[in-house]
py3Dmol code that shows the C-alpha trace and the ligand (Angstrom):
import py3Dmol

protein = """\
ATOM      1  CA  MET A   1     -20.520  58.205  79.170  1.00  0.00           C
ATOM      2  CA  ALA A   2     -21.847  60.198  82.069  1.00  0.00           C
ATOM      3  CA  ALA A   3     -22.915  58.147  85.038  1.00  0.00           C
ATOM      4  CA  PHE A   4     -26.529  58.388  86.014  1.00  0.00           C
ATOM      5  CA  ASN A   5     -25.663  60.488  89.088  1.00  0.00           C
ATOM      6  CA  LYS A   6     -23.764  63.197  87.229  1.00  0.00           C
ATOM      7  CA  SER A   7     -26.921  64.411  85.593  1.00  0.00           C
ATOM      8  CA  SER A   8     -28.945  63.923  88.698  1.00  0.00           C
ATOM      9  CA  VAL A   9     -30.395  67.449  88.780  1.00  0.00           C
ATOM     10  CA  LEU A  10     -31.934  67.004  85.364  1.00  0.00           C
ATOM     11  CA  VAL A  11     -32.995  63.458  86.156  1.00  0.00           C
ATOM     12  CA  LEU A  12     -34.449  64.495  89.504  1.00  0.00           C
ATOM     13  CA  LYS A  13     -36.521  67.115  87.757  1.00  0.00           C
ATOM     14  CA  ARG A  14     -37.738  64.991  84.875  1.00  0.00           C
ATOM     15  CA  LEU A  15     -37.762  61.543  86.427  1.00  0.00           C
ATOM     16  CA  PRO A  16     -38.396  62.008  90.166  1.00  0.00           C
ATOM     17  CA  GLU A  17     -39.853  58.476  90.300  1.00  0.00           C
ATOM     18  CA  MET A  18     -36.309  57.067  89.893  1.00  0.00           C
ATOM     19  CA  ASN A  19     -35.139  58.966  92.954  1.00  0.00           C
ATOM     20  CA  THR A  20     -38.128  57.771  94.997  1.00  0.00           C
ATOM     21  CA  LEU A  21     -37.496  54.195  93.859  1.00  0.00           C
ATOM     22  CA  GLU A  22     -33.807  54.352  94.810  1.00  0.00           C
ATOM     23  CA  LYS A  23     -34.711  55.704  98.264  1.00  0.00           C
ATOM     24  CA  ILE A  24     -37.134  52.805  98.822  1.00  0.00           C
ATOM     25  CA  ILE A  25     -34.514  50.312  97.612  1.00  0.00           C
ATOM     26  CA  LYS A  26     -32.258  51.608 100.415  1.00  0.00           C
ATOM     27  CA  THR A  27     -34.978  51.064 103.027  1.00  0.00           C
ATOM     28  CA  LEU A  28     -35.545  47.500 101.775  1.00  0.00           C
ATOM     29  CA  LYS A  29     -32.026  46.547 102.933  1.00  0.00           C
ATOM     30  CA  ASN A  30     -31.724  42.775 103.192  1.00  0.00           C
ATOM     31  CA  HIS A  31     -35.454  42.189 102.698  1.00  0.00           C
ATOM     32  CA  ALA A  32     -35.011  42.287  98.914  1.00  0.00           C
ATOM     33  CA  ARG A  33     -32.769  41.117  96.112  1.00  0.00           C
ATOM     34  CA  VAL A  34     -32.229  44.107  93.859  1.00  0.00           C
ATOM     35  CA  GLU A  35     -30.555  43.965  90.480  1.00  0.00           C
ATOM     36  CA  ILE A  36     -29.923  46.283  87.582  1.00  0.00           C
ATOM     37  CA  ILE A  37     -31.163  44.053  84.777  1.00  0.00           C
ATOM     38  CA  ASP A  38     -29.739  46.351  82.113  1.00  0.00           C
ATOM     39  CA  HIS A  39     -29.193  50.030  81.280  1.00  0.00           C
ATOM     40  CA  VAL A  40     -30.581  52.312  78.629  1.00  0.00           C
ATOM     41  CA  VAL A  41     -28.787  55.472  77.543  1.00  0.00           C
ATOM     42  CA  GLU A  42     -30.191  58.826  76.454  1.00  0.00           C
ATOM     43  CA  LYS A  43     -28.334  62.138  76.145  1.00  0.00           C
ATOM     44  CA  ASP A  44     -25.237  60.495  77.644  1.00  0.00           C
ATOM     45  CA  ILE A  45     -27.182  59.591  80.755  1.00  0.00           C
ATOM     46  CA  GLU A  46     -27.291  55.961  81.792  1.00  0.00           C
ATOM     47  CA  PHE A  47     -30.669  54.856  83.166  1.00  0.00           C
ATOM     48  CA  PRO A  48     -30.831  51.645  85.211  1.00  0.00           C
ATOM     49  CA  LEU A  49     -33.607  49.098  84.686  1.00  0.00           C
ATOM     50  CA  TYR A  50     -34.273  47.874  88.205  1.00  0.00           C
ATOM     51  CA  GLY A  51     -35.644  44.446  89.067  1.00  0.00           C
ATOM     52  CA  ILE A  52     -36.598  43.678  92.666  1.00  0.00           C
ATOM     53  CA  VAL A  53     -37.506  40.349  94.272  1.00  0.00           C
ATOM     54  CA  ILE A  54     -38.906  40.115  97.806  1.00  0.00           C
ATOM     55  CA  GLY A  55     -39.678  36.927  99.707  1.00  0.00           C
ATOM     56  CA  SER A  56     -38.812  33.267  99.313  1.00  0.00           C
ATOM     57  CA  GLU A  57     -35.587  32.324  97.530  1.00  0.00           C
ATOM     58  CA  ASP A  58     -37.435  29.395  95.992  1.00  0.00           C
ATOM     59  CA  ARG A  59     -38.233  30.444  92.423  1.00  0.00           C
ATOM     60  CA  SER A  60     -41.074  27.964  92.217  1.00  0.00           C
ATOM     61  CA  ALA A  61     -42.955  29.699  95.060  1.00  0.00           C
ATOM     62  CA  PRO A  62     -46.218  31.557  94.226  1.00  0.00           C
ATOM     63  CA  THR A  63     -45.277  34.886  92.675  1.00  0.00           C
ATOM     64  CA  LEU A  64     -47.016  38.212  92.103  1.00  0.00           C
ATOM     65  CA  ALA A  65     -45.176  40.531  89.703  1.00  0.00           C
ATOM     66  CA  LEU A  66     -45.877  44.240  89.247  1.00  0.00           C
ATOM     67  CA  SER A  67     -44.569  46.597  86.576  1.00  0.00           C
ATOM     68  CA  GLY A  68     -45.254  50.114  85.366  1.00  0.00           C
ATOM     69  CA  GLY A  69     -44.018  52.917  83.160  1.00  0.00           C
ATOM     70  CA  VAL A  70     -43.882  50.831  79.976  1.00  0.00           C
ATOM     71  CA  HIS A  71     -45.424  53.837  78.249  1.00  0.00           C
ATOM     72  CA  GLY A  72     -43.466  56.918  79.250  1.00  0.00           C
ATOM     73  CA  LEU A  73     -46.468  59.236  79.375  1.00  0.00           C
ATOM     74  CA  GLU A  74     -48.368  56.951  81.724  1.00  0.00           C
ATOM     75  CA  ARG A  75     -46.101  57.654  84.694  1.00  0.00           C
ATOM     76  CA  ILE A  76     -48.939  57.100  87.143  1.00  0.00           C
ATOM     77  CA  GLY A  77     -48.367  53.374  86.403  1.00  0.00           C
ATOM     78  CA  SER A  78     -44.847  53.550  87.852  1.00  0.00           C
ATOM     79  CA  GLU A  79     -46.090  55.645  90.746  1.00  0.00           C
ATOM     80  CA  VAL A  80     -48.772  53.102  91.687  1.00  0.00           C
ATOM     81  CA  VAL A  81     -46.217  50.262  91.645  1.00  0.00           C
ATOM     82  CA  ILE A  82     -43.625  52.276  93.588  1.00  0.00           C
ATOM     83  CA  SER A  83     -46.271  53.211  96.134  1.00  0.00           C
ATOM     84  CA  TYR A  84     -47.079  49.527  96.718  1.00  0.00           C
ATOM     85  CA  LEU A  85     -43.369  48.728  96.991  1.00  0.00           C
ATOM     86  CA  SER A  86     -43.092  51.449  99.629  1.00  0.00           C
ATOM     87  CA  THR A  87     -46.008  49.984 101.601  1.00  0.00           C
ATOM     88  CA  ILE A  88     -44.373  46.542 101.466  1.00  0.00           C
ATOM     89  CA  SER A  89     -41.020  47.937 102.509  1.00  0.00           C
ATOM     90  CA  GLN A  90     -42.510  49.728 105.540  1.00  0.00           C
ATOM     91  CA  SER A  91     -44.730  46.769 106.463  1.00  0.00           C
ATOM     92  CA  LEU A  92     -41.759  44.407 106.468  1.00  0.00           C
ATOM     93  CA  GLU A  93     -40.391  46.416 109.406  1.00  0.00           C
ATOM     94  CA  TRP A  94     -43.283  45.417 111.660  1.00  0.00           C
ATOM     95  CA  ASP A  95     -45.932  43.197 110.051  1.00  0.00           C
ATOM     96  CA  GLU A  96     -45.217  39.605 111.052  1.00  0.00           C
ATOM     97  CA  THR A  97     -48.123  38.244 109.015  1.00  0.00           C
ATOM     98  CA  LEU A  98     -46.659  39.713 105.811  1.00  0.00           C
ATOM     99  CA  TYR A  99     -43.231  38.440 106.785  1.00  0.00           C
ATOM    100  CA  GLU A 100     -44.685  34.940 107.249  1.00  0.00           C
ATOM    101  CA  ARG A 101     -46.546  35.115 103.940  1.00  0.00           C
ATOM    102  CA  LEU A 102     -43.380  36.050 102.116  1.00  0.00           C
ATOM    103  CA  LYS A 103     -41.491  33.062 103.486  1.00  0.00           C
ATOM    104  CA  THR A 104     -43.484  30.902 101.069  1.00  0.00           C
ATOM    105  CA  SER A 105     -44.266  33.403  98.320  1.00  0.00           C
ATOM    106  CA  ARG A 106     -42.617  36.147  96.305  1.00  0.00           C
ATOM    107  CA  LEU A 107     -43.257  39.684  95.126  1.00  0.00           C
ATOM    108  CA  VAL A 108     -41.428  40.783  92.001  1.00  0.00           C
ATOM    109  CA  PHE A 109     -41.190  44.415  90.840  1.00  0.00           C
ATOM    110  CA  MET A 110     -40.042  46.190  87.706  1.00  0.00           C
ATOM    111  CA  PRO A 111     -41.407  49.644  88.533  1.00  0.00           C
ATOM    112  CA  ILE A 112     -39.821  51.739  85.763  1.00  0.00           C
ATOM    113  CA  VAL A 113     -39.687  49.754  82.527  1.00  0.00           C
ATOM    114  CA  ASN A 114     -39.171  52.734  80.199  1.00  0.00           C
ATOM    115  CA  PRO A 115     -37.169  55.385  82.098  1.00  0.00           C
ATOM    116  CA  VAL A 116     -36.074  57.178  78.912  1.00  0.00           C
ATOM    117  CA  GLY A 117     -39.683  57.531  77.727  1.00  0.00           C
ATOM    118  CA  MET A 118     -40.611  58.948  81.137  1.00  0.00           C
ATOM    119  CA  PHE A 119     -37.564  61.242  81.067  1.00  0.00           C
ATOM    120  CA  LEU A 120     -38.416  62.508  77.561  1.00  0.00           C
ATOM    121  CA  MET A 121     -42.128  62.617  78.397  1.00  0.00           C
ATOM    122  CA  ARG A 122     -43.232  60.430  75.542  1.00  0.00           C
ATOM    123  CA  ARG A 123     -45.001  57.106  75.163  1.00  0.00           C
ATOM    124  CA  SER A 124     -42.278  55.254  73.264  1.00  0.00           C
ATOM    125  CA  ASN A 125     -38.705  54.502  74.307  1.00  0.00           C
ATOM    126  CA  GLY A 126     -35.533  56.323  73.187  1.00  0.00           C
ATOM    127  CA  ASN A 127     -35.758  54.681  69.748  1.00  0.00           C
ATOM    128  CA  HIS A 128     -39.413  55.710  69.273  1.00  0.00           C
ATOM    129  CA  VAL A 129     -40.535  52.094  69.716  1.00  0.00           C
ATOM    130  CA  ASP A 130     -43.787  51.316  71.541  1.00  0.00           C
ATOM    131  CA  LEU A 131     -42.587  48.677  74.001  1.00  0.00           C
ATOM    132  CA  MET A 132     -46.047  47.132  74.275  1.00  0.00           C
ATOM    133  CA  ARG A 133     -45.949  46.407  70.505  1.00  0.00           C
ATOM    134  CA  ASN A 134     -42.361  45.161  70.449  1.00  0.00           C
ATOM    135  CA  SER A 135     -42.506  41.375  70.965  1.00  0.00           C
ATOM    136  CA  PRO A 136     -42.373  38.912  68.033  1.00  0.00           C
ATOM    137  CA  VAL A 137     -46.092  38.078  68.478  1.00  0.00           C
ATOM    138  CA  VAL A 138     -48.113  38.622  65.280  1.00  0.00           C
ATOM    139  CA  ALA A 139     -51.811  39.337  65.848  1.00  0.00           C
ATOM    140  CA  GLU A 140     -54.464  37.149  64.275  1.00  0.00           C
ATOM    141  CA  GLY A 141     -56.963  38.892  62.029  1.00  0.00           C
ATOM    142  CA  ASP A 142     -56.771  42.621  61.481  1.00  0.00           C
ATOM    143  CA  PRO A 143     -55.765  44.786  64.440  1.00  0.00           C
ATOM    144  CA  PRO A 144     -56.882  48.430  64.180  1.00  0.00           C
ATOM    145  CA  PHE A 145     -54.814  50.510  61.738  1.00  0.00           C
ATOM    146  CA  LEU A 146     -51.812  52.157  63.501  1.00  0.00           C
ATOM    147  CA  LEU A 147     -53.123  51.579  67.055  1.00  0.00           C
ATOM    148  CA  GLY A 148     -52.665  47.825  66.612  1.00  0.00           C
ATOM    149  CA  GLY A 149     -48.960  48.402  65.983  1.00  0.00           C
ATOM    150  CA  GLN A 150     -47.290  49.658  62.782  1.00  0.00           C
ATOM    151  CA  ARG A 151     -43.980  49.197  60.986  1.00  0.00           C
ATOM    152  CA  ILE A 152     -44.408  52.113  58.604  1.00  0.00           C
ATOM    153  CA  SER A 153     -42.380  54.705  60.474  1.00  0.00           C
ATOM    154  CA  ARG A 154     -40.895  55.435  63.862  1.00  0.00           C
ATOM    155  CA  LYS A 155     -42.260  58.950  63.441  1.00  0.00           C
ATOM    156  CA  LEU A 156     -45.797  57.640  63.853  1.00  0.00           C
ATOM    157  CA  PRO A 157     -47.174  56.359  67.153  1.00  0.00           C
ATOM    158  CA  TRP A 158     -47.457  52.646  68.005  1.00  0.00           C
ATOM    159  CA  TYR A 159     -44.260  51.778  66.067  1.00  0.00           C
ATOM    160  CA  THR A 160     -43.407  48.117  66.674  1.00  0.00           C
ATOM    161  CA  GLY A 161     -39.770  48.250  65.571  1.00  0.00           C
ATOM    162  CA  SER A 162     -38.639  45.648  63.046  1.00  0.00           C
ATOM    163  CA  VAL A 163     -38.925  42.703  65.375  1.00  0.00           C
ATOM    164  CA  THR A 164     -39.232  39.137  64.107  1.00  0.00           C
ATOM    165  CA  LYS A 165     -37.523  37.245  66.922  1.00  0.00           C
ATOM    166  CA  ALA A 166     -36.778  37.721  70.614  1.00  0.00           C
ATOM    167  CA  GLU A 167     -33.270  39.070  69.980  1.00  0.00           C
ATOM    168  CA  ASP A 168     -34.690  41.968  67.933  1.00  0.00           C
ATOM    169  CA  MET A 169     -36.642  43.380  70.858  1.00  0.00           C
ATOM    170  CA  GLU A 170     -35.617  46.683  72.424  1.00  0.00           C
ATOM    171  CA  THR A 171     -33.303  46.650  75.466  1.00  0.00           C
ATOM    172  CA  GLU A 172     -36.182  47.416  77.859  1.00  0.00           C
ATOM    173  CA  ALA A 173     -38.441  44.696  76.422  1.00  0.00           C
ATOM    174  CA  LYS A 174     -35.607  42.172  76.467  1.00  0.00           C
ATOM    175  CA  ALA A 175     -34.780  43.079  80.072  1.00  0.00           C
ATOM    176  CA  LEU A 176     -38.391  42.646  81.163  1.00  0.00           C
ATOM    177  CA  HIS A 177     -38.640  39.375  79.270  1.00  0.00           C
ATOM    178  CA  ARG A 178     -35.398  38.006  80.725  1.00  0.00           C
ATOM    179  CA  PHE A 179     -36.278  39.055  84.272  1.00  0.00           C
ATOM    180  CA  TYR A 180     -39.845  37.682  84.144  1.00  0.00           C
ATOM    181  CA  HIS A 181     -38.701  34.488  82.491  1.00  0.00           C
ATOM    182  CA  ARG A 182     -36.278  33.832  85.314  1.00  0.00           C
ATOM    183  CA  GLU A 183     -38.241  35.163  88.303  1.00  0.00           C
ATOM    184  CA  VAL A 184     -41.924  34.748  87.386  1.00  0.00           C
ATOM    185  CA  LEU A 185     -42.390  31.971  84.832  1.00  0.00           C
ATOM    186  CA  SER A 186     -40.340  29.701  87.123  1.00  0.00           C
ATOM    187  CA  ALA A 187     -43.135  29.771  89.721  1.00  0.00           C
ATOM    188  CA  ARG A 188     -45.689  26.984  90.006  1.00  0.00           C
ATOM    189  CA  ILE A 189     -48.324  29.697  90.059  1.00  0.00           C
ATOM    190  CA  SER A 190     -47.945  33.379  89.212  1.00  0.00           C
ATOM    191  CA  LEU A 191     -49.839  36.498  88.237  1.00  0.00           C
ATOM    192  CA  SER A 192     -48.504  39.762  86.894  1.00  0.00           C
ATOM    193  CA  VAL A 193     -50.061  43.220  86.706  1.00  0.00           C
ATOM    194  CA  ASP A 194     -48.676  45.876  84.356  1.00  0.00           C
ATOM    195  CA  VAL A 195     -50.102  49.305  85.194  1.00  0.00           C
ATOM    196  CA  HIS A 196     -51.091  51.682  82.373  1.00  0.00           C
ATOM    197  CA  SER A 197     -53.435  54.643  82.018  1.00  0.00           C
ATOM    198  CA  GLY A 198     -55.282  56.600  79.390  1.00  0.00           C
ATOM    199  CA  PHE A 199     -58.089  54.350  78.236  1.00  0.00           C
ATOM    200  CA  GLY A 200     -61.703  54.771  79.315  1.00  0.00           C
ATOM    201  CA  THR A 201     -63.416  56.105  82.413  1.00  0.00           C
ATOM    202  CA  ILE A 202     -63.168  53.084  84.692  1.00  0.00           C
ATOM    203  CA  ASP A 203     -60.281  50.964  85.951  1.00  0.00           C
ATOM    204  CA  GLN A 204     -60.028  47.934  83.723  1.00  0.00           C
ATOM    205  CA  LEU A 205     -58.158  44.694  84.239  1.00  0.00           C
ATOM    206  CA  TRP A 206     -57.357  43.074  80.926  1.00  0.00           C
ATOM    207  CA  PHE A 207     -56.332  39.452  80.529  1.00  0.00           C
ATOM    208  CA  PRO A 208     -54.902  37.780  77.371  1.00  0.00           C
ATOM    209  CA  TYR A 209     -55.147  37.808  74.503  1.00  0.00           C
ATOM    210  CA  ALA A 210     -54.213  41.088  72.889  1.00  0.00           C
ATOM    211  CA  LYS A 211     -53.289  39.209  69.724  1.00  0.00           C
ATOM    212  CA  SER A 212     -56.673  37.592  69.128  1.00  0.00           C
ATOM    213  CA  LYS A 213     -60.342  37.491  70.000  1.00  0.00           C
ATOM    214  CA  ARG A 214     -60.048  33.902  71.200  1.00  0.00           C
ATOM    215  CA  PRO A 215     -60.248  33.050  74.886  1.00  0.00           C
ATOM    216  CA  PRO A 216     -56.917  32.049  76.460  1.00  0.00           C
ATOM    217  CA  PRO A 217     -56.522  28.397  77.613  1.00  0.00           C
ATOM    218  CA  HIS A 218     -56.917  29.499  81.257  1.00  0.00           C
ATOM    219  CA  ILE A 219     -60.276  31.162  80.731  1.00  0.00           C
ATOM    220  CA  ALA A 220     -61.905  28.951  83.415  1.00  0.00           C
ATOM    221  CA  GLU A 221     -59.297  29.955  86.035  1.00  0.00           C
ATOM    222  CA  ILE A 222     -59.590  33.615  85.004  1.00  0.00           C
ATOM    223  CA  HIS A 223     -63.355  33.516  85.433  1.00  0.00           C
ATOM    224  CA  ALA A 224     -63.046  31.668  88.749  1.00  0.00           C
ATOM    225  CA  LEU A 225     -60.571  34.285  89.984  1.00  0.00           C
ATOM    226  CA  LYS A 226     -62.985  37.026  88.918  1.00  0.00           C
ATOM    227  CA  ASN A 227     -65.775  35.323  90.873  1.00  0.00           C
ATOM    228  CA  LEU A 228     -63.580  35.029  93.937  1.00  0.00           C
ATOM    229  CA  PHE A 229     -62.691  38.732  93.684  1.00  0.00           C
ATOM    230  CA  ASP A 230     -66.374  39.698  93.206  1.00  0.00           C
ATOM    231  CA  ARG A 231     -67.385  37.611  96.212  1.00  0.00           C
ATOM    232  CA  THR A 232     -64.571  38.790  98.482  1.00  0.00           C
ATOM    233  CA  TYR A 233     -64.774  42.486  97.544  1.00  0.00           C
ATOM    234  CA  SER A 234     -68.356  42.916  96.424  1.00  0.00           C
ATOM    235  CA  ASN A 235     -67.894  46.680  96.082  1.00  0.00           C
ATOM    236  CA  HIS A 236     -64.738  46.634  93.991  1.00  0.00           C
ATOM    237  CA  PHE A 237     -64.714  49.018  91.054  1.00  0.00           C
ATOM    238  CA  TYR A 238     -62.714  47.086  88.443  1.00  0.00           C
ATOM    239  CA  LYS A 239     -64.002  45.830  85.158  1.00  0.00           C
ATOM    240  CA  LEU A 240     -62.350  42.526  84.245  1.00  0.00           C
ATOM    241  CA  GLU A 241     -62.338  41.641  80.574  1.00  0.00           C
ATOM    242  CA  PRO A 242     -60.114  40.671  77.622  1.00  0.00           C
ATOM    243  CA  GLN A 243     -58.048  43.486  76.139  1.00  0.00           C
ATOM    244  CA  ALA A 244     -60.362  45.955  74.418  1.00  0.00           C
ATOM    245  CA  TYR A 245     -58.575  46.075  71.045  1.00  0.00           C
ATOM    246  CA  SER A 246     -56.126  43.729  69.400  1.00  0.00           C
ATOM    247  CA  THR A 247     -52.466  44.533  68.851  1.00  0.00           C
ATOM    248  CA  HIS A 248     -49.281  43.063  67.401  1.00  0.00           C
ATOM    249  CA  GLY A 249     -46.271  42.452  69.594  1.00  0.00           C
ATOM    250  CA  ASP A 250     -47.880  42.412  73.036  1.00  0.00           C
ATOM    251  CA  LEU A 251     -45.189  41.538  75.567  1.00  0.00           C
ATOM    252  CA  TRP A 252     -47.646  39.825  77.911  1.00  0.00           C
ATOM    253  CA  ASP A 253     -49.062  37.607  75.159  1.00  0.00           C
ATOM    254  CA  TYR A 254     -45.488  36.656  74.398  1.00  0.00           C
ATOM    255  CA  LEU A 255     -44.717  35.679  78.001  1.00  0.00           C
ATOM    256  CA  TYR A 256     -48.073  33.960  78.418  1.00  0.00           C
ATOM    257  CA  ASP A 257     -47.610  31.804  75.296  1.00  0.00           C
ATOM    258  CA  GLU A 258     -44.099  31.010  76.410  1.00  0.00           C
ATOM    259  CA  SER A 259     -45.390  29.776  79.757  1.00  0.00           C
ATOM    260  CA  LEU A 260     -47.908  27.573  77.901  1.00  0.00           C
ATOM    261  CA  ASN A 261     -45.230  26.061  75.684  1.00  0.00           C
ATOM    262  CA  GLN A 262     -42.743  25.485  78.470  1.00  0.00           C
ATOM    263  CA  THR A 263     -42.564  21.934  79.779  1.00  0.00           C
ATOM    264  CA  ASN A 264     -43.280  21.622  83.518  1.00  0.00           C
ATOM    265  CA  SER A 265     -44.448  25.192  83.544  1.00  0.00           C
ATOM    266  CA  GLY A 266     -46.761  26.500  86.209  1.00  0.00           C
ATOM    267  CA  LEU A 267     -49.900  28.542  85.817  1.00  0.00           C
ATOM    268  CA  TYR A 268     -49.114  32.110  84.755  1.00  0.00           C
ATOM    269  CA  ILE A 269     -51.696  34.784  83.960  1.00  0.00           C
ATOM    270  CA  PRO A 270     -50.618  38.306  83.019  1.00  0.00           C
ATOM    271  CA  TRP A 271     -53.001  41.228  83.608  1.00  0.00           C
ATOM    272  CA  THR A 272     -52.876  44.786  82.368  1.00  0.00           C
ATOM    273  CA  LEU A 273     -54.417  47.364  84.653  1.00  0.00           C
ATOM    274  CA  GLU A 274     -55.667  50.322  82.604  1.00  0.00           C
ATOM    275  CA  LEU A 275     -56.462  53.199  84.931  1.00  0.00           C
ATOM    276  CA  GLY A 276     -59.520  55.096  83.776  1.00  0.00           C
ATOM    277  CA  SER A 277     -57.936  58.491  83.254  1.00  0.00           C
ATOM    278  CA  TRP A 278     -60.797  59.982  81.247  1.00  0.00           C
ATOM    279  CA  LEU A 279     -62.579  60.481  84.532  1.00  0.00           C
ATOM    280  CA  TRP A 280     -59.770  62.690  85.842  1.00  0.00           C
ATOM    281  CA  ILE A 281     -60.012  64.734  82.657  1.00  0.00           C
ATOM    282  CA  ARG A 282     -63.754  65.149  82.975  1.00  0.00           C
ATOM    283  CA  LYS A 283     -63.229  66.556  86.452  1.00  0.00           C
ATOM    284  CA  ASN A 284     -60.371  68.787  85.311  1.00  0.00           C
ATOM    285  CA  PRO A 285     -60.679  69.431  81.552  1.00  0.00           C
ATOM    286  CA  ARG A 286     -57.678  71.771  81.488  1.00  0.00           C
ATOM    287  CA  GLN A 287     -55.531  68.636  81.864  1.00  0.00           C
ATOM    288  CA  LEU A 288     -56.017  68.020  78.165  1.00  0.00           C
ATOM    289  CA  PHE A 289     -53.680  70.883  77.380  1.00  0.00           C
ATOM    290  CA  SER A 290     -50.744  69.366  79.236  1.00  0.00           C
ATOM    291  CA  SER A 291     -48.765  66.551  77.589  1.00  0.00           C
ATOM    292  CA  LEU A 292     -49.035  64.372  80.683  1.00  0.00           C
ATOM    293  CA  GLY A 293     -52.584  65.458  81.458  1.00  0.00           C
ATOM    294  CA  PRO A 294     -54.542  62.877  79.514  1.00  0.00           C
ATOM    295  CA  PHE A 295     -52.724  60.052  81.299  1.00  0.00           C
ATOM    296  CA  ASN A 296     -52.094  61.188  84.860  1.00  0.00           C
ATOM    297  CA  PRO A 297     -54.020  62.696  87.766  1.00  0.00           C
ATOM    298  CA  LEU A 298     -52.546  66.201  88.073  1.00  0.00           C
ATOM    299  CA  LYS A 299     -54.321  67.372  91.239  1.00  0.00           C
ATOM    300  CA  PRO A 300     -52.541  66.254  94.431  1.00  0.00           C
ATOM    301  CA  HIS A 301     -55.675  64.941  96.161  1.00  0.00           C
ATOM    302  CA  ARG A 302     -56.560  62.883  93.099  1.00  0.00           C
ATOM    303  CA  LEU A 303     -53.008  61.504  92.852  1.00  0.00           C
ATOM    304  CA  GLN A 304     -53.117  60.386  96.488  1.00  0.00           C
ATOM    305  CA  ARG A 305     -56.438  58.716  95.919  1.00  0.00           C
ATOM    306  CA  ILE A 306     -55.131  56.817  92.882  1.00  0.00           C
ATOM    307  CA  LEU A 307     -51.991  55.728  94.734  1.00  0.00           C
ATOM    308  CA  ARG A 308     -53.950  54.109  97.546  1.00  0.00           C
ATOM    309  CA  ARG A 309     -56.803  52.868  95.386  1.00  0.00           C
ATOM    310  CA  HIS A 310     -55.076  49.695  94.170  1.00  0.00           C
ATOM    311  CA  LEU A 311     -53.431  48.363  97.332  1.00  0.00           C
ATOM    312  CA  THR A 312     -56.423  46.101  98.008  1.00  0.00           C
ATOM    313  CA  LEU A 313     -56.225  44.561  94.541  1.00  0.00           C
ATOM    314  CA  PHE A 314     -52.526  43.736  94.878  1.00  0.00           C
ATOM    315  CA  ASP A 315     -53.089  42.272  98.346  1.00  0.00           C
ATOM    316  CA  PHE A 316     -55.982  40.185  97.085  1.00  0.00           C
ATOM    317  CA  LEU A 317     -53.923  38.781  94.198  1.00  0.00           C
ATOM    318  CA  HIS A 318     -51.052  37.948  96.526  1.00  0.00           C
ATOM    319  CA  ARG A 319     -53.394  36.074  98.878  1.00  0.00           C
ATOM    320  CA  ALA A 320     -55.142  34.353  95.951  1.00  0.00           C
ATOM    321  CA  LEU A 321     -51.753  33.006  94.869  1.00  0.00           C
ATOM    322  CA  ILE A 322     -50.920  31.646  98.310  1.00  0.00           C
ATOM    323  CA  SER A 323     -54.362  29.999  98.659  1.00  0.00           C
ATOM    324  CA  PRO A 324     -55.193  29.173  95.043  1.00  0.00           C
ATOM    325  CA  SER A 325     -57.470  26.171  95.411  1.00  0.00           C
ATOM    326  CA  ALA A 326     -60.663  28.249  95.221  1.00  0.00           C
ATOM    327  CA  TRP A 327     -59.870  29.285  91.639  1.00  0.00           C
ATOM    328  CA  THR A 328     -57.475  26.654  90.338  1.00  0.00           C
ATOM    329  CA  ASN A 329     -58.670  23.290  91.660  1.00  0.00           C
ATOM    330  CA  LEU A 330     -61.583  23.063  89.258  1.00  0.00           C
ATOM    331  CA  ASP A 331     -63.240  19.731  88.626  1.00  0.00           C
ATOM    332  CA  SER A 332     -64.604  19.158  85.148  1.00  0.00           C
ATOM    333  CA  ALA A 333     -68.136  20.321  85.996  1.00  0.00           C
ATOM    334  CA  HIS A 334     -66.847  23.602  87.470  1.00  0.00           C
ATOM    335  CA  ARG A 335     -64.417  24.097  84.622  1.00  0.00           C
ATOM    336  CA  LYS A 336     -67.274  23.701  82.158  1.00  0.00           C
ATOM    337  CA  GLN A 337     -69.473  26.111  84.044  1.00  0.00           C
ATOM    338  CA  HIS A 338     -66.791  28.788  84.365  1.00  0.00           C
ATOM    339  CA  THR A 339     -65.878  28.463  80.704  1.00  0.00           C
ATOM    340  CA  SER A 340     -69.472  28.760  79.601  1.00  0.00           C
ATOM    341  CA  GLU A 341     -70.123  31.824  81.798  1.00  0.00           C
ATOM    342  CA  ALA A 342     -66.889  33.405  80.557  1.00  0.00           C
ATOM    343  CA  MET A 343     -67.916  32.821  76.945  1.00  0.00           C
ATOM    344  CA  ASP A 344     -71.300  34.471  77.649  1.00  0.00           C
ATOM    345  CA  ILE A 345     -69.981  37.610  79.317  1.00  0.00           C
ATOM    346  CA  TRP A 346     -66.795  38.154  77.322  1.00  0.00           C
ATOM    347  CA  TYR A 347     -66.971  36.459  73.952  1.00  0.00           C
ATOM    348  CA  ALA A 348     -70.618  36.471  72.853  1.00  0.00           C
ATOM    349  CA  ALA A 349     -70.640  38.171  69.448  1.00  0.00           C
TER     350      ALA A 349
END
"""
ligand_1 = """\
1
ZN
Zn -50.030 52.103 78.171
"""
view = py3Dmol.view(width=600, height=400)
view.addModel(protein, "pdb")
view.setStyle({"model": 0}, {"cartoon": {"style": "trace"}})
view.addModel(ligand_1, "xyz")
view.setStyle({"model": 1}, {"stick": {}})
view.zoomTo()
view.show()
């Protein structure tokens, strides 16, 4: 089997994000613990699945986890995560306040979850499986036909694979699951953000569930965190809400439910950031005719804007994890109030 480097010209051309990531990993030096969680192979090329942990060695410390590139066409997701990793790497060279913060907290990264999909320029992985439909979670009710995940054929989109238990998941999904289980679910409090694109005109932050229309058990904390974000950044442009449509096999539902069922587990809330790419298309309709166009900003100035647009959100979440009492220490009256407001804005029929 050819080593990853042997085909580097082709990989550089079709997966430049991997090269950027490896350069940043070098600059991180002893600030980070970097591992290759697993490999995936396509056309005799071995692609590493990188996992990166920065900060405290204590796995129970507050943890923010970021991932991208689960869907190979939505490469802007990887780019946003890599861009934040680069900012952190550079800041660690001089910013003592960040250095201090990371003594008692952790940042976890899996920036390129589906390198083969990105390399082949398609949504699914090398086996045509949609990794965000590939966990053993079965949706309640009736998810939308095909879009909700289908087992009919790998030739159709949104193919779940024939997964009934954790071991059946694809290599990439298993790697993400293993890595998050060890490095994120171990924390007494943690949040994750998985960056996607291609749905809607605004940037949306989705919280569980994807499998059902029910509110998750932490709906009060989610609403309190939303309030804190609204208060702290009154001009933020995100729309926070439950996932817009229901699906089978959501990896984040799977991890979330696992954290709920784990004894002594901390508070874990996974978020999916859906970048509103339809806006980029409206401004540049010719994008529709490129395979990556519907999912990625193609104009350089727009790309730059998207890459810096989310740094504030990630910083906010990191700080909210280190000082969580404003959204987690809820007495019963506050819990009731947050739950009732959440039900009104998100679950009223
Ligand atoms: Zn996606």
